[in-house]
LOLO-775808 format. One record per residue: x, y, z of N, C-alpha, C, O in turn. Coordinates in steps of 0.2 Angstrom, whole numbers, plus 2048, in hexadecimal, padded with zeros to 3 digits. Layout:
! residues N
XYZXYZXYZXYZ/...
END
This chain:
! residues 237
92E7909FB9337949FF9397909FF93A78AA00/93F7949FE9457919FE94878FA05945791A09/94C78AA0594E787A0B95578AA0C959789A08/95778CA1195E78EA1396078DA1A96678EA1C/95B7A5A2B95C7ACA2D95B7ABA3595B7AFA39/97D7F4A829797F5A889747FBA86975801A86/96D7F7A849687FCA829647FEA879637FBA8C/961804A8795D807A8C956804A8D954801A88/953804A9394D801A94948805A9094980AA8D/942801A8F93D804A8B93A80AA8E93980AA94/938810A8A935815A8D92E814A8F92B80EA8D/92B818A94925816A9691F815A9191A812A92/920819A8C91B819A8791A812A84914810A81/91F80DA8491E807A8291B802A879197FCA85/91A804A8D9187FFA929117FCA909107F6A91/90C800A8E9067FEA8D9067F9A879027F4A87/90A7FAA8290A7F5A7C90D7EFA7F90B7E9A7D/9127EFA839157E9A859117E5A8A9107DFA8A/90D7E9A8E9087E5A939037E2A8E9017DCA90/9017E5A898FC7E2A858FE7DCA818FB7D7A81/9057DCA7F9087D6A7C9087D1A819067CBA7F/90A7D2A8790A7CDA8C9037CAA8E9037C4A8F/8FE7CEA8E8F87CBA8F8F67C6A898F27C1A8A/8F87C8A838F67C4A7D8FA7BDA7E8F77B8A7C/9007BDA809047B7A819017B3A869017ADA85/8FE7B6A8C8FB7B2A918F57AEA8E8F37A9A8F/8F17B2A898EB7AFA868ED7A9A828E97A4A81/8F27A9A7E8F47A4A7A8F679DA7E8F4798A7C/8F979EA848FA798A88901795A86903796A80/903790A8A90A78DA88909788A82903785A81/90E788A7E90D784A7890E77DA7990B779A75/91177BA7E912774A80913772A87915777A8B/91376CA8991576BA9091D76AA90920769A8B/92076BA9692776CA9692A765A94930765A91/92775FA9592A759A94927756A8D929750A8B/92375AA89921758A83926758A7D92C759A7E/923757A77928757A7192B75EA70928763A73/93075FA6D934765A6C92F76AA6992C768A64/92F770A6B92B775A6892E778A62934777A61/92B77BA5D92D77EA5792B785A56925787A57/93078AA5592E791A55931793A4E937792A4D/92D797A4A93079AA449327A1A4692D7A5A48/9387A3A4493A7AAA4593B7AEA3F9407ACA3B/9377B2A3D9377B5A369397BCA369377C0A3B/93D7BEA319407C5A3193F7C8A2A93F7C5A25/93D7CFA2A93D7D3A259447D5A249477D9A28/9477D3A1E94E7D5A1D94F7DAA179547DAA13/94A7DEA1694A7E3A1094E7E9A1394F7EAA19/94F7EDA0E9547F3A0F9527F8A149567FBA18/94C7F8A169497FDA1B94C7FCA2294C800A26/94D7F5A239507F3A299577F4A2A95A7F2A30/95B7F5A259627F6A259657FAA2B9697F8A2F/962800A2C965804A32965801A39969802A3D/9607FDA3A9607F9A419617F2A419607EFA45/9647F0A3B9647E8A3A9697E5A3F9677E0A42/96F7E8A419747E5A459717E5A4C9717E0A50/96D7EAA4F96A7EAA559657E5A569647E2A5B/9617E4A5095B7DFA5095E7D8A5195B7D4A54/9637D7A4D9677D1A4D9697CFA549687C9A56/96C7D4A5796E7D2A5E9697D0A639697CCA67/9637D4A6295D7D3A6695A7CCA659597C8A69/95A7CAA5F9577C4A5D95B7BEA5F9597B9A60/9627BFA5F9677BAA619667B9A689677B3A6A/9647BEA6C9637BDA7395D7B8A7495D7B3A78/9587B8A709527B4A719547ADA6F9527A8A72/9587ACA6A95B7A5A6895E7A2A6D95D79CA6F/9637A6A719677A3A769627A1A7C96479CA7F/95D7A5A7D9597A3A8395579DA81954798A85/95379CA7B94F796A79953790A7995178BA7B/95A791A7795E78BA78960789A7F960783A80/96078EA8396278CA8A95C789A8E95E784A92/95678AA8C951787A9094F780A8C94C77CA90/95177FA86950779A83949778A8094577BA82/948772A7C942771A7A93F775A75939774A73/943779A7194077DA6C94577DA6694A77FA67/94277BA6094577CA5A943782A5793D784A57/947786A5394678CA5094878CA4994D789A47/94378FA4594578FA3E945797A3C94179AA3E/94A799A3994B7A0A379487A1A2F94A79DA2B/9447A6A2F9417A7A289437AFA279427B3A2B/9447B0A219457B7A1F9447B9A189447B4A14/9427BFA169417C1A0F9447C7A0E9457CBA12/9467C8A089497CEA0594A7CE9FE9487C99FB/94C7D49FB94D7D49F49477D29EF9417D39F2/9487D09E99437CE9E59417C79E69447C29E3/93B7C69E99387C09EB93D7BB9EE93C7B59ED/9417BD9F29467B89F59437B79FC9427BCA00/9417B19FE93E7AFA049417A9A0693F7A4A03/9457A8A0C9487A2A0D9477A0A149457A4A19/947799A15947796A1C94C792A1D94E78EA19/94F792A2395478DA26951787A2794B786A27/955782A2995377CA2C95177DA33952783A36/94E778A3694D779A3E953778A42956772A41/95577CA4695B77CA4995A77DA51955780A53/95E779A5595D77AA5C96277EA5F960782A64/96877FA5D96D783A6096D78AA5E96C78CA58/96E78FA6396E796A61974798A5D97479DA59/97A794A5E97F796A5A97E795A52980799A4E/97A790A5097878FA49974794A47975796A41/96F796A4B96B79CA4996F7A2A4896E7A6A43/9747A4A4D9787AAA4C97C7AAA4697D7AFA42/97E7A4A449827A3A3E97E7A4A389807A8A33/9787A2A389737A3A329717ABA329727ADA2C/9707AEA3796E7B5A379747B9A359737BEA32/97A7B7A379807BBA359817BCA2D9857C0A2B/97E7B7A2A97F7B7A229797BBA1F97A7BBA18/9757BDA2296F7C1A1F9717C8A1E9737CBA23/9707CBA189717D2A1796A7D5A149677D1A11/9697DBA169637DEA149637E0A0D9697E2A0A/95E7DFA0995E7E1A029577E4A009527E2A03/9577E89FC9517EC9FA94B7E79F794D7E29F3/9457E89F89407E49F69397E59FA9397E99FF/9347E29F792E7E39FB92D7DEA009307D9A00/9287DFA059277DAA0A9247D4A079207D4A02/9257CEA0A9227C8A0891F7C4A0E9207BEA0F/91B7C8A129187C5A189147BFA179137BAA1B/9107C0A1190C7BAA0F90F7B4A0E90D7AEA10/9157B4A0C9197AEA0B91B7ABA1291B7A5A13/91D7AFA1791E7ADA1D9197AAA219197A4A23/9137ADA2090D7AAA2390B7A3A2090979EA23/90B7A3A1990A79CA1690F797A1890D791A18/915799A1891B794A1A919791A2191A78BA22/917796A26915793A2D91078EA2C910789A30/90B78FA2890578BA27908784A2590577FA27/90C784A2090F77EA1D91377AA22912774A22/91777EA2591B77AA2A917777A30918771A32/91277AA3290D778A3790A771A3490876DA38/908771A2E90576BA2B90A765A2B907760A2B/910766A2B915761A2B91675FA33915759A34/916763A37917762A3E915768A4291776EA40/912768A4891076EA4B915773A4C91B772A4E/913779A4B91777FA4C913783A5290D784A51/917784A57914787A5D91378FA5C90E792A5F/917792A5891679AA5891A79CA5291F799A50/9187A2A4F91C7A6A4A91E7ADA4D9197B0A50/9247AEA4D9267B5A4F9297B9A4992D7B6A45/9267BFA489287C3A4292A7CAA449277CDA48/9307CCA419337D2A439337D6A3C9377D4A37/9307DCA3B9307E0A3592E7E7A3692D7E9A3C/92E7EBA3192C7F2A329287F4A2C9267FAA2C/9257F0A289217F2A2291C7EDA2091D7E7A22/9187EFA1C9137EAA199117EDA1290E7F2A12/9127E9A0D9117ECA0690D7E6A0290E7E59FC/9087E3A059057DEA028FD7DEA038FB7E2A08/8F97DB9FF8F27DBA008F07D9A078F17D3A09/8ED7DDA0B8EC7DBA128E77D5A138E77D1A17/8E27D5A0F8DD7D0A0F8E07C9A0E8DE7C4A12/8E57C8A0A8E87C2A098EC7C0A0F8EC7BAA11/8EF7C5A128F37C3A188EE7C1A1E8F07BDA22/8E97C5A1E8E47C3A248E17BCA238E07B9A28/8E07BAA1D8DD7B3A1C8E27AEA1E8E07A9A22/8E87AFA1D8ED7AAA1F8EE7AAA268EF7A5A2A/8EE7B0A298EF7B1A308E97AEA348EA7ABA39/8E37AEA318DD7ABA348DE7A3A348DC7A0A39/8E17A1A2F8E279AA2E8E7798A348E6792A37/8EC79CA358F179AA3A8ED79AA418EF796A45/8E979FA428E579FA488E1799A498E1796A4F/8DE796A448DA790A458DE78AA468DC785A49/8E478AA448E9785A458ED785A4B8F0780A4D/8EC78BA4F8EF78BA558F778EA558FB78CA59/8F8792A4F8FF794A4E8FF79CA4F8FD79FA4A/90079FA558FF7A6A569057A9A5390B7A7A53/9047AFA509097B3A4D90B7B9A529067BDA54/9117BAA559137BFA599177C4A5491C7C3A52/9137CAA539167CFA4E9197D4A529167D8A55/9207D5A509247DBA539257E0A4E9287DEA48/9237E6A4F9237EBA4A9297F0A4C9297F3A51/92D7F1A479337F6A489307FCA4492E7FCA3F/931802A4892E808A45927809A46924806A4A/92480EA4391D811A44919811A3E915815A3D/91B80DA3991780DA3391080BA3490E806A37/90B810A3390480EA34901809A308FD805A33/903808A2A900802A269037FCA298FF7F7A29/9097FBA2A90C7F5A2D9097F4A349077EEA35/9087F9A389057F8A3F8FE7F5A3E8FC7F0A41/8FA7F7A3A8F37F5A398F37EEA368EF7E9A39/8F77ECA328F87E5A2F8FB7E0A358F87DBA35/9007E2A389037DEA3D8FE7DDA438FD7D7A45/8FA7E2A458F57E1A4A8F07DCA488ED7D8A4C/8EE7DCA428E87D8A3F8EB7D1A3E8E77CCA40/8F17D0A3C8F47C9A3B8F47C6A428F27C0A43/8F67CAA478F77C7A4E8F07C6A518EF7C0A54/8EB7CAA508E47C9A528E17C2A4F8DE7BEA53/8E27C2A498DF7BCA458E27B5A478DF7B0A47/8E97B6A488EC7AFA4A8EC7AEA518EF7A9A54/8E97B2A558E97B2A5D8F07B3A5F8F27B0A64/8F47B7A5C8FB7B9A5F8FB7BFA628F67C1A66/9007C3A619007CAA649057CFA609097CCA5C/9047D5A619087DAA5D90C7DEA629097E0A68/9127E0A619157E5A6591B7E9A6291D7E7A5C/91C7EEA649217F3A619287F0A6292A7EDA67/92C7F1A5D9337EFA5D9377F4A5A9387F5A54/93B7F8A5F93F7FDA5D9457FEA629457FBA67/94A803A60950803A6494E806A6B952804A70/94980AA6C94780CA72944807A77945808A7D/942802A7493F7FCA799437F6A789407F0A7A/9497F6A7594C7F0A7394E7ECA7994D7E6A79/9507EFA7F9527EBA8594C7E7A8894C7E1A89/9467EBA889407E7A8B93D7E2A8793B7DDA89/93D7E4A8093B7DFA7C93F7D9A7B93D7D3A7A/9467DAA7C94A7D4A7C9497CFA829497C9A81/9477D2A889457CEA8D93F7CBA8C93E7C5A8E/93A7CEA889347CBA879347C5A829317C0A82/9397C6A7D93A7C1A7893D7BBA7B93B7B5A7A/9417BCA809447B6A8493F7B3A8893F7ACA88/93A7B7A8B9357B4A8F9307B0A8A92E7AAA8C/92E7B2A8592A7AFA8092D7A8A7E92A7A3A7D/9347A8A7C9387A2A7A93879DA80937797A7E/93979FA8693979BA8B932797A8D932792A8E/92D79BA8C926799A8D924794A8792178FA89/926795A81925791A7C92878AA7D926785A7B/92E78AA7F932784A80931780A8693177AA86/930784A8C92F780A92929782A9692977FA9C/925786A9491F788A9892178CA9E92678FA9E/91C78BAA391D790AA992378EAAD926793AB0/925788AAD92B786AB1931789AAE93678CAB2/93278AAA793878DAA4937795AA693D798AA7/931797AA693179FAA79337A0AAE9367A5AB0/93179CAB393379DABA93A79DABB93D7A1ABF/93D798AB7945798AB894879EAB594D7A1AB8/9457A1AAF9487A7AAD9467ADAB194A7B1AB2/9407ADAB493F7B2AB99447B2ABF9457B8AC1/9467ACAC194A7ACAC79517AFAC59557B1ACA/9537B0ABF9597B4ABD9587BBABC95C7BFAB9/9527BDABF9507C5ABF94F7C7AB89517CDAB6/94C7C3AB494A7C5AAD9437C9AAD93E7C6AAF/9437D0AAC93D7D4AAC9387D1AA79327D1AA9/93A7CFAA19357CCA9D9317C6AA092B7C5A9F/9357C1AA29327BBAA592E7BDAAB9297BAAAC/9307C2AB092C7C4AB59267C7AB39207C5AB6/9267CBAAE9207CEAAC91B7C9AA99157C9AAA/91E7C4AA591A7BFAA29177BAAA79117B8AA7/91A7B9AAC9187B4AB29127B8AB590D7B5AB7/9137BFAB690E7C3ABA9077C2AB69027C2AB8/9087C2AAF9027C2AAB8FF7BBAAB8F97BBAAA/9037B6AAC9007AFAAC8FD7ADAB28FA7A8AB3/8FD7B1AB88FA7AFABE8F37B0ABE8EF7AFAC3/
END
């Protein structure tokens, strides 16, 4: 892999999906103690042309997660994205949300097939170098042999690297694959679309806070009246 990536509340129909996602986050448990070594989270994006219509909104939502992770401290994030003809790139590990925002601002969507297998393999390789607490993936399609993806996802599960799979849109093939990757890696699947952007943004910030600082960081975020943090804390009781 190359080295170098006021919205409405969610409609009621998304509530069950979000509750199920939070239940899976609870089962994963905190990645580290608040005073332990810095956590590492890989944030991977599908930057193929099918995501172009919603790219700006998605970038804004993802930037919110970066800012929250930076504010609680203790979490390094690596941006990974794929697009075009076999282009799959990973940034270095960065601490500040400003650096991540700058990286994302340079990414443009390009036509090409999905490369989720490369993302999963990269997470496995990074974990072999030093522990990776979680993989977050945002995409809308899947155009690869599912058995191969499942094999790598299962390896991530054995290594303790859960994959949190956010699906934009309602492609049935992608949903089946994303759910299976989440299941095998002991992560979670959730819908990611414009109708649920606000609530999922809160959820992303809560997951980032939990990965970086455990329950204490979540309680601090909840005190700011964050619905995502409050919902996650409720699931953790």
